[in-house]
Structures are given as C-alpha cells and as structure tokens.
N, C-alpha and C positions, 0 to 999 in steps of 0.2 A: 360562326364569324364572332358572334360577342365570349364565346367561351374561348377561343384562341386570343382575345384582347384582352379578358381577366386574367387568362395564366401568365400573358407577358406583363403586365402591371404586377403581377402577386411575385413574379420574377425578380422586376427589377426593385421592387419594393424589401425584395427580400435581401438582395446583394445591397443595397441604399443600407441598410440596418446593419447589414457586417461591417461594411468602409466604417458606418459611424460612433459603430461600439468597439471593435478590435482596433487598436490601435499599435502600430510597428514599434518596433524596438528601435532608440536611438543606436545610428549607424549601422542600423540592419542592411547585412552583404545582400547581393542579388541572388549570390548561389552559394549551397556549402557541402560539401562530399563528406558523407556520414565515412565513420571510422571506428574502429572498435573500440568498444566500451562507453559511446554512445548511449543516452537517453533522449527517448521522445520529449522529455521534460526538456533537456536542457538544449539539445537542439530548438526546441521552439521559441527557447528563451535569446536564439541569436536574432529570430525574426521577431517575436513578438514581446510588448510589455506584459503580457498576461498569459503564461506559455501554458496553462490549463486549457487557454479557447483554439487552439491549436485545430481540435476535429472540425473548427466552422470552416475553418480556411481550404482545408484540403480540398484537392481537386481528387479525391476519393470517395465514395458512398461507408456507408456508417458499420457495413460489414466486412468490407477492405480495411478498414482503419483499427477494427478490433482483431484483427489478423496480423500478429506480427512479423509473420515470413513475407507480408510485402515490402521491406524496409530493411535493407542489410548493407556491411559496411562496401566502400566504393560506389553506390548510388548517388547520384546529386540531387540536393532538394532547388526546386529554382522560387525564387521570388516575383508576381506579379503583383508590383503596387499598385497597379488600378483599382484592385479587388476591396483588401489585396487578399490575395490568394498564392498558396504554395503547392507545388508539385513536383514530381517527382518522376526520373527515368530510370532504364536498366543500369547495370555495375556496365562502364565502359563506353555507354551510350550518351551523344551528346542531345540537346536540346531539340526537343521536337518541332520541322519548319511551323510558322506562324503561333505556336504557341510555344514560352520558352518553357521547356522541361515535359512539354503532357506528352505520355504516351497513353498505348493503350495497354491497358493491367490484365492480363492473362496469367493463368498457373505454368510454375516454369520452374526448372531442377535447377538448384544453387547447390556446389560443392560443398561437403558435410561439416569441413572446417568453420564455414563462416556460420557466424550465430546469428540470429536475426536480434533487431533492436528493441530493449524492452522501453515501457512507457517511462519507469523508475528505477534508480538502481536495485537490480535482483539482491544483490548481495547483504540490503539492510534490510528487506523483509523476509527472504527466504525463512530462516528460521519459523516465523509466525504462520505461515501458510500451510503449513503441517501440523504444528502443536497443537490438539484441541484446547488448549485456551480457555474459555468459558463453557464449564461442563457441569452436572448436579453429580452427587454420589454416585447415584445409578448407573451416571456415564462409565464412571471407572471398575463398579461392580463387575464386569462379566471379564475383567482380563487378569493377569498372571500378579501373583504379590511374592515377593521376597522376602522368607521363611527364616534366612540364617547368613551370615558369612562368614568368611573364614577366618578361623579362630576366634570367633564368638565376638568380634571388635564390636561397638557400638555405632560408628560411622567410619565408611569407606567411601573412597574414591575412584579417579583415574586406576588401573590395569588392578585393581585388587576384584578377590574372587567375589563371587553370591550364590545363592541357591534359592529357587523360586518353584511354586507350584500353578496349575493353572495354566502352561502357556500355550497358546494355540503351536498345533502342530506345523511343521515346515516353514516355520519364521526364525530365521538365525538373529535379526538386527531388531533391536528393542528401543522403545523411550522411557526413561524413568520418572514417574511424578509420584508427587506429595497431594495429601487431601487438599482441595480446593479452599481456598481465603476468600471471603465475600469481597466484592469491589460495591463500594458504596460512594453514593452522591455526595461529595463534601458541604454542602448547602441543607440539604434537607436530612439526608441520613440514611436515607430509600436505601435496599441493597439489590444493585441492580443486576447482579450475576454472581455466579463464584467461576475464580481464576484456577485451573489446576496451575501446583508450581511445577515447575519442568525443572529436573536434577540434572541430566545426562542421557547418556547411552550405555546400551551393554551389549554383546552377541554372545549367543549362543554356544558352548564350546562342548558341552555332554549333555544328550535330552536324559529325558528319566524324571523320576518322582522322589527327591527334586531334581529340577533341571540345574544345571552348572554354568554359568554366564561369568566372564569377564566384563569389568567396564571400563568403554570405552572411551570414555569422557565423563567429564563432572563440572557443572556450575557450581553444585552445592552438594554438601555432605550428604552421604545414601545411607537410610537407616532400616531397617528389619519394618516390616510393615508398607514400606512403600510400593509401588504400582507398576506394573510394566504394561505398555501399549504399542503393539507392534508399529516397527518406524517405517514411514513409506516417503517416496521421495517428492519434494514439493514440486505442483503443478504450474508451474511459470506460465502467467499468462498476460496477456498488454491489455490492460483496462482501457478503456477510452475515457479520460478526464471528462467531468459538467459538470454543475451547478445542481443543486436539487432544485427540483420544481417547486413543492411548497413551502411555507414557511415552517422553519423547525429552530431549534435551541438547547443546547445541552453545555457540560462541563468539561473538560479535564479533570480525568479522576484515578488516573495513574500513570508513571512512569516507568520506560522498560532499562533505562541505563543510568537513572538517576533516584536516587529520593524527593529531591524537592523540586529539582527544574532541569528541563530537556532543551535541544538546540536543534540545526539544519540537521537532518537526514537521524534522527532520534523518534521509535517509534513510541507511540502514547495508545492510551487507552479512553474513550470518550463512552459520555454516559449519554448515548443513541444508538440505537439502531433497526432491525427490519421494524419493528413496532411503530419507529417514527418515520418512516419513508426511505430510508439512509437504504444506499448499494454499493456495492465494490465500486470503485471509481470517483464518485462523488468528490470535488472537491470545497472543503468547507474552510472559512476563514478563523483568525485563532483571536482573540480581542480581550483587551485586558483593560481592566478600572483604574481609573488615574485617586490617587486620595484627594479628598476634596482640600480648597485652598480657602483660609482665611483670612480675609482681608477687614484688618478696622473693626472686629468683632462681627463681620458678614462673612457667613460661611460661602461656597461655592461649589457646585458638582460641578467639574468638570468631565468632555467627554469623555466614552474610554475610547482606546485606541487599537488598529488592527497590527498586531505582531508579525503576523504570519500566516501559512497558508497549511492544511492539511490533505493530504491525499490518502482516503480510505482505497485499503486494500483488503479488509475482511469484515465482515458483519456475522453480529449474532442478532437474538430477540431484541434487546435492550443497552448492547455494549458494541462498541467497534472498536476497529484497530487499524492505525492509520500512522501513516511518514509524515513528516515535518519536512516542506520541501524548500521551503522560505522561510526564514527569520531575521527578525532585526532584534530582536531582543530574548531573553529566557522565558519559555515558556513552563508556567507553573499550574500545580493543583489547582483546581476552580476557576482557571482562564474559562472564557467564554467559546464556544465556537456556532459556527452559524451561516447562513449563506455570503458565500465571498463578495 
C-alpha cells in the first residue's frame, strides 16, 4: 500500500511540475489538424510558448515520439489544458470518448504518398546529414582523387568533365571535397576540428583508370587534387528535442550561409560536441553580450541577452552543427551557446 501511495504522490508531483513549467502559447487552439509541410516544432509552437518542450506533454512514450511515422498529415492533435497535455488521433478519426483525442497507438499502414512529420525543416539540414564535415586528412585519404580535367582547365564546374583514380567500384554518384580547413575557437584560437570543404557532386559516365565523370552540381570551383567520396542519401530521422542535463558552454565558430552573421533557419557550427555531452536533439540557447555602458565616468557591465534557440542535429567530438529555429536578431561568430 505504501508503495502505491508513494507512486501516486510521485505521479501527481510530476504532473504538477509539468503544469508549473510548461506554459501554453497565447491563443492556443483546442485542436489542430496536421497538414503537409508541418514540422513538430511548428505544430508545438501553436500550443506551447517553448515548442522544444513538446515531448514533456505528449500522451506518447519516448520511443513513440522518436518515431516520426506516428504523426501524419490528416491527424488531429488535441490540447488538454488541465495538464497541459497533447494527444493524437488516427487520420479521419474524432476524439476518443472520455479524453479528447486520446487513442491507443499501434502499428498501422499509411498510404505511400503520405509523408511523416519531421521534427524540424528537413530541407534546411538534409545536406549536412550526409556530408562528412569534420574530418582528418586520413578520412579522405582512402577515396577517389581528381587527376585531370577536360582540356586541362584549371577550375571546372557543373556539366564539365573530370577524370579520377581510386574510385570504389559499383558507385555512380559522388561528392567532391577539398582539403579540410581548421575550425577555430574565436576566443582561445584552439583548433576544435577540421571541416572538409564541400564543392559539389559528380556522376560516373565511364569506368576505367582513370574513370570519367561529369560534374552534376557545383557550389565552388573544382580542381585537380580534390577528393571524391561516395554520395549517400540522407537518413532523415526525427530527433526528440530536449535540454542538456549537465552544464555546458561553447561559442558559435562558423556560419554556413554567411561570413559574419546568420538568422532563423540557418545552419551554424558551435564549439561543443560529444566530448562535452552534446547529442543530436539537444536545444541550446544562443546568448549575446551587450556592450558595457558608461554613465558619468562609471562603467556598467550589462547582462547578456538570449537572442535565439539552436536545434542540434549532428555531433562530432568537439564540434556540433545546429539549425537556428528561433532568432530575435543576427547570430554572430563568438556568440555563446548553453542551456536554454
């Protein structure tokens, strides 16, 4: 009996903690029907002031939340304000009797043209899910090398022909990379890793030694000596957003769509990784230092401000890549990242 009473007290305490800490968004709807193009982050933002906390209020267990195939266009998500909690029905079904929208989740077949709902916008991060990004020189040593270009041109681009050695047999599609460049902490100048420079893609047109390939796309000029790595399709997974459990602190070390600053839905690299306890799905706050204020000869250090949230989707030893999912201003090199 004492065990049962203790378990009930613990359950009530947990629910109370959620109710005290998870706040509903202003004008949160009672229900929302999922449509194509939605993300779990966007959907949760309709109900919660902090969308990244949606796993805390779902009527689903952690394993079900991890699986994106549980949530599809056409399903309706219901809000129980008493929890608060969110629950889900099957496509075309109404709310279950007793608790709005609560149904027993079980394996089911969906039409192939219906795509599951991802955690964040896949289009923004898909290229970064397969590129090697942080590597050593040795990581590129075992792959193909461009030995010549058509007509001996110094630099080539899309639709041009290249010739390469040491290609893996049976692979038709390739990605082109240049020698890695160091990723440096902007304050300590410590090298945290080396990032391979993505140049474009190529397709095998004629095997042999050397093999003949045609460049199918290029983001930068491609030259003799650049490396070829077999292209793979991105493994799109549904990351469960959650805050890091331990204390950590790092800095923004690189932008991937700008030299100096980035905004919402931009990909950036930060100087924390597996070594610091970071994992895919972690949500970090982005903080910016305000300049000191001077009043009548006296200097005041103003508090820093949180200017955004970063959703980590790929992790290396000391470097991670994340998508800026919220931003109230430009994110800059050396901005701090830590618990939200």
